N, C-alpha and C positions, 0 to 999 in steps of 0.2 A: 117532046112534051109528054107524051103518053108513057114514054120509057121512064122518065123521072118520077112520075106519079106512081107508076107500077113499083118502082124500087122503094119508094116511101111506104107504100102499102105493105110491102114485104117486111120492112124493118119494124113496123109498128107492133105486130104481135111479139116480136123478140123483146122489145123494150118492156112491154106489159108483163111478159114472163119474168124478166129480170127484176122488175119492181115487186112482183109477187114473192120471188125468192128472198129478196131483201126484207120484205115485210115479215115473212115467216122467221127469218134469222133474228131480226130485231125483237120479235115477240118472244122467241125462245130465250134470247139473251136477257131480256127484262125479267122473264119468269125465273131464270137461274139466279139472277142478281137478287130478286125479291126473296127467293128461297134461302139464299146465303145470308141475307140481312136478317131474315126472321129467325134462322137457326142460331146466329150469333146473339141475337137479342134474348132468345130463350135460354141459351147457355149462360149468358151474363146474369140473367135473372136468377137462375139456379145457383150460380156461384155466390151471388149476393145473399140469397136465402141461407146457403150452407155456411157462409162466413158469419152471418148474423147469428145462426144457431151455435156456432163454435164460440162466438163472443159471449152469447147469453149463458152457455154452459160453463165457460171459464169464470164468468161473474158469479154464477151460482156456486161453483166449487170454492171460489175464494171466500164467498160469504159463509158457506158451511164450514170452511176451514177456520175462519175467525171465530165462529161459534164454538167449535170444538176446542180451539185454543183457550177461550175463556172458560169453558167447562173444565178443562184439565187444570187450569190455574185455580179455579174455585175448589175442585176436588182436592188439589194439593193442600190448600189452606184448611179445608175441613178435616182432612186426614191428620194434618199437623196439630189440630185442636183436640184430637182424641187422646185422652189421658186415662190410663188404667195401671194398676199394680199387677195385673194378671200377666205372667210372663208369656204364656201361649198366645194370648190375644195381641200382646206387644209385638211378638215375632210376626204374626200374620199382618198386622198393620204396616210394619216396616217393609214386608215383601210387596204389599200393594203400593206403597209410596215409591219404591224402586221401579215398579212397573209404570207408574205415572211419569216418572222422570224419563224413562226410555221412550214412552209415547211422545212426550214433549220434544225430545231430540229428533224423533222421526218427522214430526210436523215441521220443525225448524229447518231440517235438511231437505224437506220436500219429498221424502221417500215414504209414502203412506197411501193406503186405500181408504178414502173418506168414509165409505159405508162400513168397512170393518172397524175403523177408528171410532165412529159413532157408537157402534155396537159395544166395543170394549169400554168406552166411557160410560155408557148406560149400565153395564154390568158392574163396573167399579163403584158407581153411585149406589146401586142396590146393595152391594156388599158393605159399603160405608154405613148405610142406614141400618143394616143388620148389626154392625158393630155398636152403633149408638144405642140400640135397644138392649144389646147384651151388656154393655158397660153400665147402662142405667140400672139394669136388674142386679148386677153385681154390687153396685154402689148402695142400692136399697138393702140388699142382703147384709152388706158390711155394716150399715147403720143399725140394722136389727141385732147383729151379733155384738156390736159395741154396746148397744143398750142392755143386752143380756149380760155381758161381761161386767158392765158398770153395776148392774143389779146384784150380780154375784159378789163383786167387791164390797158393795154396801152390806150385803148379808154377812160376808166374812168379818167386816168391822163390827157389825152388830153381834156376831158370834162371840167375839172377845169380851164384849160387855156382859154377855149372858153366861160366861164360862162358869162363874161361881154357882149360879142357880142350877145350871145343867149338871155340874159335878155333884151337887146335893141330890138331885133326882137320880143320877146314876148310882150313887151310894145306896139309895133306898132300894133300887132294883137288885143290887148285889145282896143286900140284906135279905131280900125276899127269896133269894136262892134260885131264881128262874133265869138268870143271865148266864150265858155260856161264855166263859172267860177264854182268853188266849194266853199262850206262854211260849217262851223260847223263840221270840220273833227275831229274824235276821233279814238283812237286805243286802243284795249283791248286784253290782253293775256288771253286765256281761258283754263281752266282745265276741261276736260270732266269727269263728275262723273258717268253719265249713259246716255242712249239714249235721255232722256228728261231733263237732268239737266247739266248745265254748270256753273262753277264759275270762276270769275276773279282771276288772280294770278299774282304775280310779280316774281315768281321763274322760272328760265329757264327750270329746269328739270321737272317741273310740267306742263309746257305749251304744250298743244296739238295742238292748232291753234291760229292764231292772226286774230282778226276781225277789219277791217277798215270801219268806217261808215262816210258818208258825204251826203251833198245835192248838186245836180246840180241846178244851178240858172236858173231862168226864163230868156229867151232870145228870143225875137220875131224875131230877125234878123237872127239868126243861122238857117241853114237848118234842117228840120225835118228828122226823119228816124233812121235807126239802126246805132249804134256806138259801137266800141270796146273800153273798158276801161281796162287799164293795171295797175297793182300794181308792182312797182319795189322796191325791198327791199335789202339794203346793210347791211350785217351782221357785227358784231363787228370786225371780222378779215379782213374786206375790200372786201369780195367777194359778188357777187350777188346770192341771194337765188333763186333757181329754181328747178323744179322737174327733169329736164334733160338738161344738157348743150349742146343742139343741135340746129339746125336751126329752128326746129318746135317750139321752145320756145323763139325765138328772136323776138324783135319788134323794131320799129324806134321811137325815141323821140328826139326832139330838134336837129334834123339832125345827131343824133348819133344812134348806135345800142346797144342793151343790152338784158339781159334775164329777163323775167317777172316771178314774184312769183305767180301771180293770174291774171286771165283774165275773163271778163264778157261782154256779149253782151246785150245792152239795146236799147230800142226804145224811142228816144227823141221826145217829142211833144211840145217843146218850153215852157213847164210849169215846175215849180220847182218840182223835184222828189228826193225822198230819195234813196240812194244806199248803200248796204252792200257788202263787199268783204272779202273773207276768204283766209288766207295763212295757209296751213296745214303742220304739221310736217311730215318729211319723215320717211318711215319705218325703215331705217337704220341710221338715223342721227337726233340727238336732237338739239334743239335750244341752242345756246351758250349764256352764261351770257355776258352782256354788252349792248352797245347802238346800236339800229337798226335805220337806216335812211330809211324812207318810202316815196315814191312818187306815186302820182296818175296821170296817163297820158291818154290823150284822144286827138284825132285829131292830133297826132304826137307831142304834147307839154305837158309839165307838168302843170296840173291845180290845184295841191295842194300837200303839203308835211307835214310830221309830224315825230316825233321820238318816240321810245319806249325804255325804260331802263329795262332790266331783270337782276335779281340778280342771 
């Protein structure tokens, strides 16, 4: 009996020790499982946040892309609406329209940087607004020039009606002996071959300039000194040839106003003197074929006239 009880007493500490080991093992296992569960939960939450961020970013990019598409379409419509006769502005507008088409193709293909695309769209709109202002200014200027040309045409018509009266006044001045007359007037259309060579021509397209030559007569009664000589030239379509239809190129003749084609300042000494005057071709306008009426004016009256026929 005592032997059995002693054996049981010896086994009891062993069992307690085993239970203690088992308790520690279970505690550690639970801690590891809890840590693994918590780590997986944190990673899952981070993945969900990252996924939501990607989705939000994609939605934002898509929305911005649609806005840029609409802006490019609107820009294309506005550029198509720009109308002007200025060739340089036309060329610039066509270049910008081509750029818009290229950007639209990039958007459609998906090859684009949204921030760069928005910047280029903004720049194109600013350029378009500049074109609008510039074209409006040119249109306003053209209206003013048309008004001036209409006024000149009216004065030209009025001049014909007054021709008999003006001729009478001119005769009176001649009788007074103070008018300096012209003589031997010639007109020649010239084609410039080189810096030192010019040939006469009858072809309008080949004409680079028109030379008017004449002599101012001797007049001992007329006052000496500087005088302005003006060449007035009426083209085959009834317009006055001038470098610029503005007030700086207007002069008075026979109590009327008009545009001059050439101007020269001479010093008159009461002696006969030769004079040559040149009417140059404009950079953007050739001489028309047909008949040109040419007048030489000095001291507010016409002192000579001649005509030129170009083929």
